[in-house]
MDTraj code that builds the backbone (N, CA, C; nanometers):
import mdtraj as md
import numpy as np

residues = "MET ALA GLU ALA HIS ALA ILE ALA ILE TYR GLY TYR ILE ARG VAL SER ASP GLU SER GLN ALA THR SER GLY LEU GLY LEU ALA ALA GLN LYS ARG ARG ILE LYS GLU ALA ALA GLN ARG ILE CYS GLY GLY LYS LEU ASP ARG ILE LEU ALA ASP LYS ALA VAL SER ALA ARG ARG LYS PRO LEU LEU GLU ARG THR GLN GLY ALA GLU LEU ASP ARG LEU LEU SER LYS GLY ASP HIS".split()
xyz = np.array([
    [8.7259, 10.6260, 7.7972],
    [8.8517, 10.5646, 7.8312],
    [8.9143, 10.5096, 7.7027],
    [9.0457, 10.5284, 7.6864],
    [9.1172, 10.4809, 7.5684],
    [9.1270, 10.3289, 7.5702],
    [9.1155, 10.2708, 7.4518],
    [9.1266, 10.1268, 7.4390],
    [9.2729, 10.0852, 7.4576],
    [9.2984, 9.9788, 7.5297],
    [9.4343, 9.9316, 7.5565],
    [9.4948, 9.8732, 7.4290],
    [9.6211, 9.9016, 7.4075],
    [9.6951, 9.8499, 7.2929],
    [9.7526, 9.7129, 7.3287],
    [9.7257, 9.6142, 7.2454],
    [9.7858, 9.4826, 7.2666],
    [9.9339, 9.4927, 7.2306],
    [10.0190, 9.4460, 7.3188],
    [10.1633, 9.4526, 7.2955],
    [10.2003, 9.3601, 7.1802],
    [10.2800, 9.4120, 7.0895],
    [10.3286, 9.3333, 6.9760],
    [10.4777, 9.3075, 6.9937],
    [10.5234, 9.1967, 6.9375],
    [10.6646, 9.1611, 6.9442],
    [10.7146, 9.1422, 6.8010],
    [10.8201, 9.2171, 6.7676],
    [10.8758, 9.2145, 6.6333],
    [11.0220, 9.1722, 6.6367],
    [11.0663, 9.1114, 6.5286],
    [11.2065, 9.0815, 6.5080],
    [11.2553, 9.1583, 6.3875],
    [11.3818, 9.1966, 6.3894],
    [11.4426, 9.2657, 6.2749],
    [11.5751, 9.1978, 6.2434],
    [11.5932, 9.1603, 6.1183],
    [11.7166, 9.0968, 6.0754],
    [11.7718, 9.1718, 5.9548],
    [11.9062, 9.1639, 5.9396],
    [11.9710, 9.2363, 5.8309],
    [12.1044, 9.1715, 5.7993],
    [12.1381, 9.1733, 5.6725],
    [12.2724, 9.1356, 5.6295],
    [12.3253, 9.2460, 5.5395],
    [12.4583, 9.2603, 5.5364],
    [12.5213, 9.3688, 5.4623],
    [12.5273, 9.3463, 5.3121],
    [12.5424, 9.2213, 5.2708],
    [12.5548, 9.1964, 5.1271],
    [12.4907, 9.0637, 5.0899],
    [12.4787, 9.0412, 4.9615],
    [12.4105, 8.9227, 4.9111],
    [12.4786, 8.7932, 4.9554],
    [12.6129, 8.7922, 4.9645],
    [12.6821, 8.6697, 5.0059],
    [12.6467, 8.6324, 5.1498],
    [12.6289, 8.7322, 5.2364],
    [12.5871, 8.7037, 5.3738],
    [12.4444, 8.6522, 5.3771],
    [12.3619, 8.7010, 5.2864],
    [12.2219, 8.6597, 5.2832],
    [12.2071, 8.5106, 5.2594],
    [12.3033, 8.4497, 5.1893],
    [12.2934, 8.3075, 5.1582],
    [12.3897, 8.2215, 5.2401],
    [12.4666, 8.2835, 5.3279],
    [12.5627, 8.2088, 5.4101],
    [12.4950, 8.1496, 5.5338],
    [12.5701, 8.0717, 5.6077],
    [12.5191, 8.0146, 5.7315],
    [12.4966, 8.1184, 5.8394],
    [12.5464, 8.2396, 5.8188],
    [12.5265, 8.3483, 5.9148],
    [12.4228, 8.4477, 5.8638],
    [12.3494, 8.4090, 5.7621],
    [12.2578, 8.4990, 5.6953],
    [12.1204, 8.5100, 5.7585],
    [12.0269, 8.5504, 5.6756],
    [11.8912, 8.5795, 5.7217],
    [11.8224, 8.4580, 5.7833],
    [11.8399, 8.3410, 5.7229],
    [11.7733, 8.2209, 5.7759],
    [11.8208, 8.1898, 5.9174],
    [11.9516, 8.2013, 5.9401],
    [12.0069, 8.1746, 6.0735],
    [11.9574, 8.2777, 6.1742],
    [11.9534, 8.4039, 6.1337],
    [11.9042, 8.5084, 6.2235],
    [11.7563, 8.4872, 6.2565],
    [11.6793, 8.4512, 6.1554],
    [11.5358, 8.4272, 6.1764],
    [11.5149, 8.3119, 6.2746],
    [11.5923, 8.2048, 6.2578],
    [11.5824, 8.0901, 6.3483],
    [11.6148, 8.1307, 6.4920],
    [11.7197, 8.2105, 6.5100],
    [11.7591, 8.2538, 6.6448],
    [11.6528, 8.3442, 6.7071],
    [11.5920, 8.4315, 6.6282],
    [11.4853, 8.5180, 6.6805],
    [11.3660, 8.4331, 6.7237],
    [11.3296, 8.3347, 6.6434],
    [11.2172, 8.2474, 6.6797],
    [11.2477, 8.1686, 6.8063],
    [11.3730, 8.1209, 6.8201],
    [11.4132, 8.0498, 6.9417],
    [11.4050, 8.1411, 7.0637],
    [11.4510, 8.2638, 7.0492],
    [11.4459, 8.3599, 7.1602],
    [11.3012, 8.3917, 7.1961],
    [11.2162, 8.4087, 7.0965],
    [11.0746, 8.4371, 7.1228],
    [11.0098, 8.3208, 7.1977],
    [11.0461, 8.1997, 7.1610],
    [10.9916, 8.0823, 7.2299],
    [11.0354, 8.0810, 7.3759],
    [11.1625, 8.1099, 7.3983],
    [11.2188, 8.1073, 7.5335],
    [11.1648, 8.2219, 7.6197],
    [11.1521, 8.3396, 7.5627],
    [11.1182, 8.4588, 7.6402],
    [10.9677, 8.4800, 7.6548],
    [10.8943, 8.4551, 7.5480],
    [10.7510, 8.4893, 7.5532],
    [10.6619, 8.3790, 7.4972],
    [10.7060, 8.2549, 7.5094],
    [10.6220, 8.1435, 7.4669],
    [10.5991, 8.1351, 7.3175],
    [10.6853, 8.1991, 7.2394],
    [10.6749, 8.1902, 7.0943],
    [10.5964, 8.3003, 7.0281],
    [10.5381, 8.3902, 7.1077],
    [10.4606, 8.4990, 7.0486],
    [10.5549, 8.5913, 6.9719],
    [10.5352, 8.6004, 6.8426],
    [10.6158, 8.6858, 6.7569],
    [10.5251, 8.7330, 6.6456],
    [10.4974, 8.8611, 6.6426],
    [10.4020, 8.9133, 6.5457],
    [10.4569, 8.9190, 6.4035],
    [10.5842, 8.9534, 6.3917],
    [10.6391, 8.9688, 6.2573],
    [10.7913, 8.9817, 6.2639],
    [10.8578, 8.9278, 6.1624],
    [11.0010, 8.9482, 6.1461],
    [11.0209, 9.0287, 6.0184],
    [11.0919, 9.1381, 6.0309],
    [11.1209, 9.2239, 5.9159],
    [11.2671, 9.2051, 5.8777],
    [11.2957, 9.2019, 5.7477],
    [11.4314, 9.1732, 5.7020],
    [11.4760, 9.2705, 5.5945],
    [11.5961, 9.3238, 5.6129],
    [11.6611, 9.4032, 5.5096],
    [11.7801, 9.3230, 5.4602],
    [11.7837, 9.2966, 5.3305],
    [11.8875, 9.2149, 5.2692],
    [11.9823, 9.3047, 5.1901],
    [12.1113, 9.2821, 5.2070],
    [12.2158, 9.3547, 5.1342],
    [12.2093, 9.5053, 5.1611],
    [12.2017, 9.5415, 5.2906],
    [12.1971, 9.6818, 5.3320],
    [12.3056, 9.7045, 5.4364],
    [12.3952, 9.7968, 5.4097],
    [12.5037, 9.8280, 5.5023],
    [12.4526, 9.9091, 5.6213],
    [12.4787, 9.8598, 5.7413],
    [12.4380, 9.9326, 5.8620],
    [12.5211, 10.0591, 5.8790],
    [12.6428, 10.0562, 5.8329],
    [12.7302, 10.1723, 5.8471],
    [12.6899, 10.2848, 5.7518],
    [12.6450, 10.2483, 5.6340],
    [12.6113, 10.3486, 5.5325],
    [12.4656, 10.3930, 5.5352],
    [12.3813, 10.3116, 5.5952],
    [12.2373, 10.3413, 5.5911],
    [12.1765, 10.3216, 5.7289],
    [12.1442, 10.4291, 5.7998],
    [12.0822, 10.4176, 5.9323],
    [11.9496, 10.3399, 5.9264],
    [11.9118, 10.2829, 6.0377],
    [11.7925, 10.1984, 6.0459],
    [11.6696, 10.2617, 5.9800],
    [11.6418, 10.3851, 6.0101],
    [11.5191, 10.4459, 5.9595],
    [11.5246, 10.4789, 5.8106],
    [11.6413, 10.4650, 5.7485],
    [11.6536, 10.4842, 5.6043],
    [11.6470, 10.3512, 5.5282],
    [11.6422, 10.2412, 5.6010],
    [11.6287, 10.1096, 5.5385],
    [11.4800, 10.0786, 5.5219],
    [11.4442, 10.0076, 5.4172],
    [11.3032, 9.9794, 5.3877],
    [11.2309, 9.9168, 5.5060],
    [11.2831, 9.8055, 5.5567],
    [11.2157, 9.7351, 5.6656],
    [11.2427, 9.7993, 5.8015],
    [11.3534, 9.8685, 5.8161],
    [11.3793, 9.9438, 5.9391],
    [11.2766, 10.0539, 5.9565],
    [11.2461, 10.1247, 5.8477],
    [11.1441, 10.2290, 5.8512],
    [11.0056, 10.1697, 5.8776],
    [10.9804, 10.0527, 5.8190],
    [10.8508, 9.9850, 5.8427],
    [10.8383, 9.9441, 5.9892],
    [10.9461, 9.8940, 6.0475],
    [10.9449, 9.8584, 6.1894],
    [10.9121, 9.9804, 6.2744],
    [10.9760, 10.0922, 6.2455],
    [10.9499, 10.2154, 6.3197],
    [10.8031, 10.2570, 6.3079],
    [10.7457, 10.2396, 6.1887],
    [10.6054, 10.2751, 6.1655],
    [10.5115, 10.1849, 6.2463],
    [10.5481, 10.0569, 6.2587],
    [10.4630, 9.9603, 6.3287],
    [10.4643, 9.9738, 6.4796],
    [10.5776, 10.0173, 6.5352],
    [10.5935, 10.0170, 6.6799],
    [10.5022, 10.1154, 6.7515],
    [10.4470, 10.0690, 6.8603],
    [10.3679, 10.1513, 6.9503],
    [10.4297, 10.1384, 7.0888],
    [10.3987, 10.2297, 7.1772],
    [10.4512, 10.2239, 7.3130],
    [10.4192, 10.0879, 7.3746],
    [10.5201, 10.0241, 7.4313],
    [10.5025, 9.8938, 7.4953],
    [10.5389, 9.7759, 7.4083],
    [10.5516, 9.7970, 7.2764],
    [10.5908, 9.6876, 7.1886],
    [10.7360, 9.6489, 7.2132],
    [10.7707, 9.5303, 7.1710],
    [10.9072, 9.4784, 7.1899],
    [10.9599, 9.4305, 7.0566],
])
top = md.Topology()
chain = top.add_chain()
for i, resn in enumerate(residues, 1):
    res = top.add_residue(resn, chain, resSeq=i)
    for name in ("N", "CA", "C"):
        top.add_atom(name, md.element.get_by_symbol(name[0]), res)
traj = md.Trajectory(xyz[None], top)
C-alpha cells in the first residue's frame, strides 16, 4: 500500500518592481496577509512562503519565475 502524503500548505507572493517590494503593498504586507489567512483557515499551518521580487506577471509566466517554478516542483496532489 502506498504511503499517504501529508498535505502541505504554501503561500506565493510577488511584486512587479523593486519600489513595490519596499512599499506598504509589498512583500511584507502580502506575507502578513497570507499568515493571517492561514491562521483563519487552517489554524496557522503554513509550510512555506515563496517570494518573487521585481518580476512582472505579464512578462513572465508563473513557471518561468524562480520561486513560481519552485512552488510547482514542491506541489503534490492535495497540497494547497
